[in-house]
C-alpha atoms as a printed R data frame, in Angstrom:
    type eleno elety resid chain resno       x       y       z
1   ATOM     1    CA   MET     A     1  -0.059   0.229  -0.029
2   ATOM     2    CA   ALA     A     2   2.801   2.054   0.417
3   ATOM     3    CA   PHE     A     3   4.229   1.689  -2.704
4   ATOM     4    CA   PRO     A     4   1.698   4.070  -4.642
5   ATOM     5    CA   TYR     A     5   2.372   6.714  -2.192
6   ATOM     6    CA   ILE     A     6   6.053   6.642  -2.451
7   ATOM     7    CA   LEU     A     7   5.640   6.752  -6.279
8   ATOM     8    CA   HIS     A     8   3.103   9.411  -6.325
9   ATOM     9    CA   LEU     A     9   5.972  11.164  -4.704
10  ATOM    10    CA   ILE     A    10   8.553  10.458  -6.525
11  ATOM    11    CA   LEU     A    11   6.275  11.988  -9.853
12  ATOM    12    CA   ALA     A    12   5.218  15.138  -8.064
13  ATOM    13    CA   GLY     A    13   9.000  15.703  -7.448
14  ATOM    14    CA   PHE     A    14   9.943  15.285 -11.144
15  ATOM    15    CA   MET     A    15   6.891  17.201 -12.234
16  ATOM    16    CA   GLY     A    16   7.584  19.994  -9.671
17  ATOM    17    CA   ILE     A    17  10.922  20.489 -11.864
18  ATOM    18    CA   HIS     A    18   8.651  21.785 -14.665
19  ATOM    19    CA   CYS     A    19   6.799  23.795 -12.194
20  ATOM    20    CA   GLU     A    20   9.082  26.741 -12.732
21  ATOM    21    CA   ILE     A    21   7.997  30.895 -12.628
22  ATOM    22    CA   THR     A    22  11.094  31.148 -14.253
23  ATOM    23    CA   VAL     A    23  11.205  34.179 -12.434
24  ATOM    24    CA   SER     A    24  13.864  34.577  -9.225
25  ATOM    25    CA   LYS     A    25  15.037  37.667  -8.569
26  ATOM    26    CA   LEU     A    26  13.589  40.833  -9.064
27  ATOM    27    CA   SER     A    27  14.504  44.729  -8.006
28  ATOM    28    CA   VAL     A    28  12.099  46.955  -7.445
29  ATOM    29    CA   THR     A    29  10.713  50.452  -5.882
30  ATOM    30    CA   ALA     A    30   9.594  50.789  -2.219
31  ATOM    31    CA   SER     A    31   5.980  51.804  -1.843
32  ATOM    32    CA   GLY     A    32   5.492  50.367  -5.378
33  ATOM    33    CA   SER     A    33   3.793  47.506  -6.456
34  ATOM    34    CA   ILE     A    34   4.734  44.141  -8.863
35  ATOM    35    CA   THR     A    35   3.781  41.642 -10.224
36  ATOM    36    CA   ILE     A    36   5.211  37.955 -11.224
37  ATOM    37    CA   PRO     A    37   3.818  35.029 -13.357
38  ATOM    38    CA   CYS     A    38   4.103  31.802 -11.995
39  ATOM    39    CA   LEU     A    39   4.631  29.064 -14.450
40  ATOM    40    CA   TYR     A    40   2.890  25.559 -14.038
41  ATOM    41    CA   ASN     A    41   2.903  22.292 -15.472
42  ATOM    42    CA   GLU     A    42  -0.362  21.550 -17.356
43  ATOM    43    CA   SER     A    43  -1.304  18.513 -15.056
44  ATOM    44    CA   TYR     A    44  -1.993  21.279 -11.891
45  ATOM    45    CA   ARG     A    45  -4.299  23.453 -13.871
46  ATOM    46    CA   ASN     A    46  -7.075  22.328 -11.356
47  ATOM    47    CA   ASN     A    47  -4.852  22.655  -8.067
48  ATOM    48    CA   VAL     A    48  -4.896  25.559  -5.690
49  ATOM    49    CA   LYS     A    49  -2.522  27.886  -6.077
50  ATOM    50    CA   TYR     A    50  -1.094  29.975  -3.353
51  ATOM    51    CA   LEU     A    51   1.620  32.722  -2.571
52  ATOM    52    CA   CYS     A    52   3.526  31.771   0.482
53  ATOM    53    CA   LYS     A    53   6.323  34.689   2.733
54  ATOM    54    CA   GLY     A    54   9.144  32.824   4.201
55  ATOM    55    CA   TYR     A    55  12.691  32.277   3.762
56  ATOM    56    CA   TYR     A    56  11.910  28.917   4.237
57  ATOM    57    CA   PHE     A    57   8.885  27.105   2.115
58  ATOM    58    CA   ASN     A    58   8.185  24.761   5.395
59  ATOM    59    CA   THR     A    59   7.731  27.747   7.435
60  ATOM    60    CA   CYS     A    60   6.598  30.684   4.993
61  ATOM    61    CA   LYS     A    61   3.208  31.869   5.597
62  ATOM    62    CA   THR     A    62   0.200  31.819   3.297
63  ATOM    63    CA   VAL     A    63  -0.675  35.284   2.120
64  ATOM    64    CA   VAL     A    64  -3.387  34.523  -0.574
65  ATOM    65    CA   ARG     A    65  -5.101  31.904  -2.081
66  ATOM    66    CA   THR     A    66  -6.981  31.035  -5.757
67  ATOM    67    CA   ASP     A    67  -9.723  29.588  -3.869
68  ATOM    68    CA   GLU     A    68 -10.544  32.508  -1.844
69  ATOM    69    CA   PRO     A    69 -13.437  34.524  -2.839
70  ATOM    70    CA   THR     A    70 -11.896  37.900  -4.271
71  ATOM    71    CA   ARG     A    71  -8.649  36.181  -4.843
72  ATOM    72    CA   ARG     A    72  -7.391  39.200  -2.782
73  ATOM    73    CA   SER     A    73  -5.990  39.559   0.662
74  ATOM    74    CA   GLY     A    74  -4.659  43.085   1.927
75  ATOM    75    CA   ARG     A    75  -1.593  43.871  -0.435
76  ATOM    76    CA   PHE     A    76  -1.772  40.296  -1.852
77  ATOM    77    CA   SER     A    77  -3.624  39.529  -4.920
78  ATOM    78    CA   VAL     A    78  -3.680  36.068  -7.586
79  ATOM    79    CA   TYR     A    79  -5.273  35.666 -10.582
80  ATOM    80    CA   ASP     A    80  -4.998  31.948 -12.259
81  ATOM    81    CA   ASN     A    81  -4.998  31.742 -16.279
82  ATOM    82    CA   ARG     A    82  -5.722  28.158 -16.745
83  ATOM    83    CA   ASN     A    83  -5.330  28.855 -20.745
84  ATOM    84    CA   GLN     A    84  -1.646  29.361 -20.731
85  ATOM    85    CA   ASN     A    85  -0.819  27.567 -17.258
86  ATOM    86    CA   ILE     A    86   0.571  30.632 -15.572
87  ATOM    87    CA   PHE     A    87  -0.826  32.182 -12.462
88  ATOM    88    CA   ALA     A    88   0.256  35.627 -11.486
89  ATOM    89    CA   VAL     A    89   0.967  37.171  -8.112
90  ATOM    90    CA   SER     A    90   0.486  40.829  -7.244
91  ATOM    91    CA   ILE     A    91   2.003  42.702  -4.081
92  ATOM    92    CA   ASN     A    92   1.458  46.495  -3.444
93  ATOM    93    CA   ASP     A    93   3.198  49.142  -1.073
94  ATOM    94    CA   LEU     A    94   6.200  47.120  -0.984
95  ATOM    95    CA   THR     A    95   8.894  47.578   1.649
96  ATOM    96    CA   ASP     A    96  12.154  46.348   2.862
97  ATOM    97    CA   LYS     A    97  10.686  43.405   4.551
98  ATOM    98    CA   ASP     A    98   9.275  42.106   1.424
99  ATOM    99    CA   LYS     A    99  12.161  39.992   0.111
100 ATOM   100    CA   HIS     A   100  11.709  36.099   0.113
101 ATOM   101    CA   TYR     A   101   8.447  34.438  -1.250
102 ATOM   102    CA   TRP     A   102   7.274  31.241  -2.537
103 ATOM   103    CA   CYS     A   103   5.103  30.285  -5.652
104 ATOM   104    CA   ALA     A   104   3.178  27.262  -4.315
105 ATOM   105    CA   MET     A   105   0.546  24.481  -5.409
106 ATOM   106    CA   GLU     A   106  -1.386  22.275  -3.142
107 ATOM   107    CA   ILE     A   107  -0.688  18.329  -3.684
108 ATOM   108    CA   LYS     A   108  -3.006  15.990  -2.400
109 ATOM   109    CA   TYR     A   109  -1.570  13.338  -0.307
110 ATOM   110    CA   ALA     A   110   2.002  14.738  -1.387
111 ATOM   111    CA   LYS     A   111   4.236  17.455  -0.589
112 ATOM   112    CA   ASP     A   112   3.170  20.978  -2.586
113 ATOM   113    CA   VAL     A   113   5.156  21.937  -5.587
114 ATOM   114    CA   SER     A   114   6.750  25.468  -4.424
115 ATOM   115    CA   GLN     A   115   9.457  27.736  -6.530
116 ATOM   116    CA   HIS     A   116  11.043  30.882  -4.703
117 ATOM   117    CA   PHE     A   117  11.505  34.427  -5.598
118 ATOM   118    CA   GLU     A   118  13.283  36.774  -4.066
119 ATOM   119    CA   LEU     A   119  12.515  40.731  -4.287
120 ATOM   120    CA   SER     A   120  15.304  43.413  -3.616
121 ATOM   121    CA   VAL     A   121  13.797  46.354  -2.477
122 ATOM   122    CA   THR     A   122  15.297  49.821  -2.952
123 ATOM   123    CA   THR     A   123  14.557  53.459  -2.292
124 ATOM   124    CA   GLY     A   124  16.020  54.780  -5.525
125 ATOM   125    CA   LEU     A   125  15.625  53.219  -9.285
126 ATOM   126    CA   PRO     A   126  15.287  49.697  -9.405
127 ATOM   127    CA   SER     A   127  18.852  47.955 -11.285
128 ATOM   128    CA   LEU     A   128  15.907  46.362 -13.840
129 ATOM   129    CA   TYR     A   129  12.803  47.933 -14.366
130 ATOM   130    CA   VAL     A   130  10.237  48.567 -17.227
131 ATOM   131    CA   ASP     A   131   8.063  51.702 -17.676
132 ATOM   132    CA   GLN     A   132   5.070  49.438 -17.936
133 ATOM   133    CA   GLN     A   133   4.389  46.097 -16.568
134 ATOM   134    CA   GLU     A   134   0.925  46.091 -18.482
135 ATOM   135    CA   ILE     A   135   0.255  46.655 -22.066
136 ATOM   136    CA   THR     A   136  -2.183  46.379 -24.602
137 ATOM   137    CA   VAL     A   137  -1.824  46.483 -28.427
138 ATOM   138    CA   PHE     A   138  -4.454  45.656 -31.008
139 ATOM   139    CA   GLU     A   139  -3.664  42.878 -33.757
140 ATOM   140    CA   GLY     A   140  -1.607  44.014 -36.504
141 ATOM   141    CA   GLY     A   141   0.052  46.635 -34.252
142 ATOM   142    CA   SER     A   142   3.289  47.393 -33.045
143 ATOM   143    CA   VAL     A   143   4.613  47.583 -29.330
144 ATOM   144    CA   THR     A   144   8.065  48.947 -27.748
145 ATOM   145    CA   VAL     A   145   9.141  47.915 -24.296
146 ATOM   146    CA   GLY     A   146  12.421  49.464 -22.750
147 ATOM   147    CA   CYS     A   147  14.161  47.566 -20.657
148 ATOM   148    CA   HIS     A   148  16.101  49.877 -18.448
149 ATOM   149    CA   TYR     A   149  19.084  48.466 -16.724
150 ATOM   150    CA   LYS     A   150  22.587  49.519 -14.734
151 ATOM   151    CA   TYR     A   151  25.099  46.984 -15.601
152 ATOM   152    CA   PRO     A   152  27.398  46.735 -18.479
153 ATOM   153    CA   THR     A   153  25.599  43.706 -19.447
154 ATOM   154    CA   ALA     A   154  22.900  44.313 -21.757
155 ATOM   155    CA   PRO     A   155  19.547  42.584 -20.906
156 ATOM   156    CA   LYS     A   156  18.095  39.830 -22.723
157 ATOM   157    CA   TRP     A   157  14.413  39.587 -23.936
158 ATOM   158    CA   CYS     A   158  12.555  36.263 -23.633
159 ATOM   159    CA   ARG     A   159   9.414  34.651 -23.972
160 ATOM   160    CA   LEU     A   160   7.973  32.916 -20.310
161 ATOM   161    CA   GLY     A   161   8.989  29.639 -20.743
162 ATOM   162    CA   SER     A   162  10.828  29.669 -24.141
163 ATOM   163    CA   THR     A   163  13.666  31.320 -25.908
164 ATOM   164    CA   CYS     A   164  15.333  34.519 -25.515
165 ATOM   165    CA   VAL     A   165  17.390  36.978 -28.062
166 ATOM   166    CA   ALA     A   166  20.271  39.145 -26.875
167 ATOM   167    CA   ASP     A   167  20.886  41.319 -29.950
168 ATOM   168    CA   GLU     A   168  19.083  41.675 -33.723
169 ATOM   169    CA   SER     A   169  21.341  38.766 -34.651
170 ATOM   170    CA   GLY     A   170  18.821  36.084 -32.322
171 ATOM   171    CA   SER     A   171  16.262  34.476 -33.085
172 ATOM   172    CA   MET     A   172  12.522  34.175 -31.402
173 ATOM   173    CA   GLU     A   173   9.259  31.898 -32.251
174 ATOM   174    CA   ILE     A   174   7.370  34.758 -31.532
175 ATOM   175    CA   THR     A   175   7.025  37.815 -34.118
176 ATOM   176    CA   PRO     A   176   9.624  39.712 -36.140
177 ATOM   177    CA   GLU     A   177  11.123  42.409 -33.784
178 ATOM   178    CA   THR     A   178  13.812  44.733 -33.677
179 ATOM   179    CA   ILE     A   179  16.340  45.520 -30.758
180 ATOM   180    CA   ASN     A   180  18.017  48.284 -30.075
181 ATOM   181    CA   THR     A   181  20.423  48.855 -27.339
182 ATOM   182    CA   HIS     A   182  20.715  52.716 -26.004
183 ATOM   183    CA   ASN     A   183  22.708  52.259 -23.097
184 ATOM   184    CA   PRO     A   184  21.078  52.106 -20.050
185 ATOM   185    CA   VAL     A   185  17.707  51.015 -22.098
186 ATOM   186    CA   LEU     A   186  17.453  47.962 -24.468
187 ATOM   187    CA   ASN     A   187  13.947  49.035 -26.668
188 ATOM   188    CA   VAL     A   188  12.482  45.736 -28.338
189 ATOM   189    CA   THR     A   189   9.901  46.786 -30.675
190 ATOM   190    CA   MET     A   190   7.290  43.601 -31.559
191 ATOM   191    CA   SER     A   191   5.266  44.034 -35.097
192 ATOM   192    CA   ALA     A   192   2.868  42.431 -36.820
193 ATOM   193    CA   ILE     A   193   1.711  41.261 -33.307
194 ATOM   194    CA   LYS     A   194  -1.175  38.525 -33.216
195 ATOM   195    CA   PRO     A   195  -3.401  36.978 -30.461
196 ATOM   196    CA   GLU     A   196  -1.371  34.262 -30.155
197 ATOM   197    CA   HIS     A   197   1.523  36.234 -28.771
198 ATOM   198    CA   SER     A   198  -0.172  37.424 -25.844
199 ATOM   199    CA   GLY     A   199   1.297  36.455 -22.915
200 ATOM   200    CA   TRP     A   200   4.106  37.233 -20.161
201 ATOM   201    CA   TYR     A   201   8.050  38.029 -21.743
202 ATOM   202    CA   LEU     A   202  10.758  39.151 -19.387
203 ATOM   203    CA   CYS     A   203  13.722  41.601 -19.199
204 ATOM   204    CA   ALA     A   204  16.489  39.076 -17.874
205 ATOM   205    CA   GLN     A   205  19.865  40.492 -17.166
206 ATOM   206    CA   ASP     A   206  22.243  38.175 -15.306
207 ATOM   207    CA   ASP     A   207  20.131  36.745 -12.021
208 ATOM   208    CA   LEU     A   208  17.637  39.624 -12.456
209 ATOM   209    CA   GLN     A   209  14.255  39.451 -14.312
210 ATOM   210    CA   MET     A   210  11.392  41.973 -15.010
211 ATOM   211    CA   PRO     A   211   7.961  40.327 -16.317
212 ATOM   212    CA   VAL     A   212   5.678  42.046 -19.021
213 ATOM   213    CA   HIS     A   213   2.486  41.297 -19.864
214 ATOM   214    CA   ILE     A   214   1.527  42.131 -23.612
215 ATOM   215    CA   THR     A   215  -2.207  41.559 -24.434
216 ATOM   216    CA   VAL     A   216  -2.996  41.386 -27.991
217 ATOM   217    CA   LYS     A   217  -7.018  42.297 -28.755
218 ATOM   218    CA   GLU     A   218  -8.513  40.476 -31.905
219 ATOM   219    CA   LEU     A   219  -9.542  43.007 -34.388
220 ATOM   220    CA   THR     A   220 -13.200  41.780 -34.748
221 ATOM   221    CA   SER     A   221 -16.895  42.615 -36.599
222 ATOM   222    CA   THR     A   222 -17.753  44.134 -33.468
223 ATOM   223    CA   ARG     A   223 -15.363  47.143 -33.904
224 ATOM   224    CA   ILE     A   224 -17.228  47.626 -36.989
225 ATOM   225    CA   THR     A   225 -20.254  47.132 -35.853
226 ATOM   226    CA   THR     A   226 -19.702  49.860 -33.114
227 ATOM   227    CA   SER     A   227 -18.372  52.020 -35.276
228 ATOM   228    CA   ASN     A   228 -21.349  51.462 -37.350
229 ATOM   229    CA   ASN     A   229 -23.875  52.003 -34.435
230 ATOM   230    CA   THR     A   230 -21.675  55.508 -34.306
231 ATOM   231    CA   PHE     A   231 -22.030  56.125 -37.563
232 ATOM   232    CA   TYR     A   232 -25.931  55.778 -38.056
233 ATOM   233    CA   PRO     A   233 -26.984  57.798 -35.120
234 ATOM   234    CA   VAL     A   234 -24.949  61.095 -36.796
235 ATOM   235    CA   LEU     A   235 -26.119  60.533 -40.433
236 ATOM   236    CA   ILE     A   236 -29.762  60.586 -39.197
237 ATOM   237    CA   THR     A   237 -29.319  63.443 -37.236
238 ATOM   238    CA   ILE     A   238 -27.693  64.950 -40.126
239 ATOM   239    CA   LEU     A   239 -30.427  64.143 -42.574
240 ATOM   240    CA   ALA     A   240 -33.431  65.410 -39.710
241 ATOM   241    CA   ILE     A   241 -31.525  68.566 -39.831
242 ATOM   242    CA   VAL     A   242 -31.740  69.102 -43.356
243 ATOM   243    CA   LEU     A   243 -35.204  67.885 -43.724
244 ATOM   244    CA   LEU     A   244 -36.383  70.869 -41.012
245 ATOM   245    CA   VAL     A   245 -34.224  72.973 -42.669
246 ATOM   246    CA   ILE     A   246 -36.100  72.155 -46.130
247 ATOM   247    CA   ILE     A   247 -39.523  72.417 -44.653
248 ATOM   248    CA   ALA     A   248 -39.143  75.632 -43.046
249 ATOM   249    CA   ALA     A   249 -37.844  77.226 -45.734
250 ATOM   250    CA   PHE     A   250 -41.010  75.804 -47.499
251 ATOM   251    CA   PHE     A   251 -43.153  77.698 -44.948
252 ATOM   252    CA   GLY     A   252 -41.230  80.683 -45.484
253 ATOM   253    CA   TRP     A   253 -41.328  80.742 -49.200
254 ATOM   254    CA   ARG     A   254 -45.382  80.109 -48.808
255 ATOM   255    CA   MET     A   255 -45.960  82.951 -46.166
256 ATOM   256    CA   ARG     A   256 -43.714  85.170 -48.530
257 ATOM   257    CA   ARG     A   257 -45.965  84.272 -51.319
258 ATOM   258    CA   CYS     A   258 -49.450  84.364 -49.513
259 ATOM   259    CA   SER     A   259 -48.531  87.885 -47.935
260 ATOM   260    CA   LYS     A   260 -48.005  89.039 -51.472
261 ATOM   261    CA   SER     A   261 -51.246  87.658 -52.772
262 ATOM   262    CA   PHE     A   262 -52.660  89.544 -49.759
263 ATOM   263    CA   ARG     A   263 -51.206  92.648 -50.418
264 ATOM   264    CA   ASN     A   264 -52.435  92.352 -54.157
265 ATOM   265    CA   PHE     A   265 -55.921  91.831 -52.832
266 ATOM   266    CA   THR     A   266 -55.720  94.514 -50.746
267 ATOM   267    CA   SER     A   267 -54.746  96.749 -52.973
268 ATOM   268    CA   ASN     A   268 -56.978  95.812 -55.517
269 ATOM   269    CA   ILE     A   269 -59.791  96.566 -53.200
270 ATOM   270    CA   PHE     A   270 -58.997  99.880 -52.581
271 ATOM   271    CA   ARG     A   271 -58.397 100.838 -55.815
272 ATOM   272    CA   ASP     A   272 -62.364  99.117 -56.628
273 ATOM   273    CA   LYS     A   273 -63.563 101.285 -53.750
274 ATOM   274    CA   LYS     A   274 -61.882 104.695 -55.217
275 ATOM   275    CA   LEU     A   275 -63.461 104.049 -58.700
276 ATOM   276    CA   TYR     A   276 -66.619 103.391 -57.129
277 ATOM   277    CA   LEU     A   277 -66.238 106.636 -54.967
278 ATOM   278    CA   SER     A   278 -65.307 108.988 -57.718
């Protein structure tokens, strides 16, 4: 009876190797916020995910869980994207006490799978940072991300759980791109972007990483319908105004014509009256 349990522990251990967030250390600003993507194996899609705070996993304190109603607790929040096998944890109001954390998943009848990451909180500019962690772009467009860094070695641009590129001679499986290095910024431009390019990317330099989430919105008939819904009311309003102007002009012409006929009629009456009196 013990053998199946031991076998389950062994399999969980091997599967845990693939359950990596690929983010191990980040440089962040005090009082700021950070979102960290945690990559997991597809077999853990329905498992409860949580964020644990502490140097050792065995003694760390759980700060937020995906099975909580709001998935939010104080400064912490968590979101599980089961389509991409990634759950993201956010920490607000960072302090120098925010240092060691664990992305973890509950495993029944076995040890929970976890991956450690470390935060280096500074009062000045971080050693590696981006202007925006969340970027939205429409399909077919382009997006530029600036990876700001301090150290001499230029960062790499990576897709979470995939390949990296360090310069223009590199290649990635995502989309055509141009990388221009202007010390101390690595500008990454992704063009002809498609919906499947949505996801998490990393600026990576030595042992530091900075996650960036890109959302690509599809150009669907909904946008065209929205444009038409805006166009037709405007057209109807213009036509109504033109029609009112035409009606007003017609009645004005009719009134002038009637006024002229009335003056002629009155003039004839007075003329006939004078002739009669004479």
